[in-house]
C-alpha positions in Angstrom: 32.2 -6.0 -45.3 35.4 -7.6 -46.7 38.4 -5.6 -45.5 41.0 -7.6 -47.3 41.0 -5.6 -50.6 41.6 -2.3 -48.8 44.4 -3.8 -46.8 45.9 -5.2 -49.8 46.0 -1.9 -51.5 47.1 -0.4 -48.4 50.1 -2.7 -48.1 51.0 -2.3 -51.8 51.2 1.5 -51.3 53.2 1.1 -48.1 55.8 -1.0 -49.9 56.2 1.7 -52.6 56.2 4.4 -50.0 58.4 2.8 -47.1 61.0 0.9 -48.9 62.6 4.0 -50.5 63.4 5.6 -47.4 65.1 4.3 -44.1 64.6 7.1 -41.6 62.1 5.9 -39.3 60.5 9.5 -38.5 60.0 10.2 -42.1 58.5 6.6 -42.5 56.3 7.0 -39.6 55.1 10.4 -40.9 54.0 8.9 -44.2 52.9 5.4 -42.5 50.5 7.3 -40.2 49.1 9.6 -43.0 48.8 6.6 -45.4 46.8 4.7 -42.6 44.6 7.6 -41.7 43.8 8.3 -45.2 43.1 4.7 -46.5 41.4 3.1 -43.7 37.7 4.1 -43.1 36.3 4.8 -39.6 39.4 6.2 -37.8 40.1 9.3 -35.7 43.6 8.8 -34.8 46.7 6.9 -36.4 50.1 7.3 -35.4 53.1 6.2 -33.6 54.5 6.2 -30.0 58.3 5.8 -29.8 60.2 4.0 -26.8 62.6 6.6 -25.3 64.3 5.9 -22.0 61.7 3.5 -21.0 58.5 5.6 -21.8 56.4 5.8 -24.8 56.7 9.3 -26.3 54.4 10.7 -29.0 55.7 10.4 -32.6 54.3 11.1 -36.1 50.5 10.8 -36.2 47.3 11.9 -37.9 44.4 13.1 -35.9 43.7 15.5 -33.0 46.6 16.4 -30.5 47.5 13.4 -28.3 49.0 12.2 -25.0 52.6 13.1 -25.0 53.9 10.4 -23.1 52.6 7.0 -21.8 54.2 4.9 -19.1 55.0 1.2 -20.2 52.1 -1.1 -18.8 49.7 2.0 -18.7 46.7 2.2 -21.1 46.4 0.4 -24.3 49.5 1.6 -25.8 51.7 1.0 -22.7 50.1 -2.5 -22.1 50.9 -3.6 -25.7 54.5 -2.3 -25.5 55.0 -4.1 -22.1 53.7 -7.6 -23.5 55.1 -6.9 -26.9 51.8 -8.2 -28.5 49.0 -6.7 -30.5 45.9 -5.6 -28.3 42.6 -5.1 -30.0 40.2 -3.5 -27.7 36.6 -3.4 -29.1 35.3 -0.8 -26.4 38.1 1.3 -24.9 35.7 2.4 -22.0 35.6 -1.2 -20.8 39.6 -1.4 -20.7 40.9 -1.1 -17.3 43.3 1.8 -17.0 42.4 3.3 -20.5 44.0 6.6 -21.2 41.5 8.8 -23.0 43.3 11.4 -25.3 40.3 11.8 -27.4 36.9 11.4 -25.7 35.5 10.5 -29.2 37.5 7.2 -29.3 35.6 4.1 -28.7 37.8 1.4 -29.9 41.5 1.0 -30.5 44.2 -1.4 -31.9 47.9 -1.2 -30.7 50.8 -3.1 -32.6 54.3 -3.2 -31.2 56.9 -2.2 -33.6 59.8 -4.8 -33.0 63.1 -5.2 -34.8 65.8 -7.7 -34.1 63.8 -8.6 -31.0 63.9 -5.0 -29.5 61.0 -2.9 -29.2 61.2 0.5 -31.0 57.6 1.7 -30.2 53.9 1.0 -31.2 51.5 1.9 -33.9 48.1 3.2 -32.2 45.1 3.4 -34.2 41.8 4.7 -32.8 38.2 4.7 -34.0 34.8 6.5 -32.8 33.1 3.3 -33.8 32.9 0.6 -31.1 34.4 -2.8 -32.4 35.9 -1.1 -35.4 38.9 -3.6 -35.3 39.0 -7.3 -35.5 41.1 -10.2 -36.5 41.6 -9.1 -40.2 42.9 -5.6 -39.1 45.2 -7.3 -36.5 46.4 -9.5 -39.2 47.1 -6.8 -41.8 48.3 -4.1 -39.2 50.9 -6.7 -38.0 52.0 -7.1 -41.5 52.2 -3.3 -41.9 54.1 -2.9 -38.6 56.5 -5.6 -39.9 57.0 -3.8 -43.1 57.7 -0.6 -41.2 60.3 -2.2 -39.1 62.2 -3.9 -41.9 62.2 -0.7 -44.1 63.3 1.7 -41.2 66.7 2.1 -39.7 65.3 1.4 -36.1 
């Protein structure tokens, strides 16, 4: 299945939604809702915000989640530490994976960076194994860049 049309529509909606507001919490709330309700096969979509060296739970859609994640721990902490997107086809095979929702089987985490500074991460989980691929990485990095440019981080 070609995901490109879904992502093109998502980015168009995100441009309309995010570029009219600069507050990062308001934008993260709408961004997580947009992702969760647009992309098929998700069970969680949201943000962790870097606060005093720890990733703290921000706006999200899905079941309750881990409140704090140490830099370098789990997929989110590792993506933040490396400041690069991580695509994990099977979270159960990822060393040190933090299981906030036992139903999650795959994950993608995209760092949110503005002016060379890490603000937090966009975390998206799926109950499907191998749900995320290079197409997801490419478009979600573009989504994260739009979020960062639109928000006063």
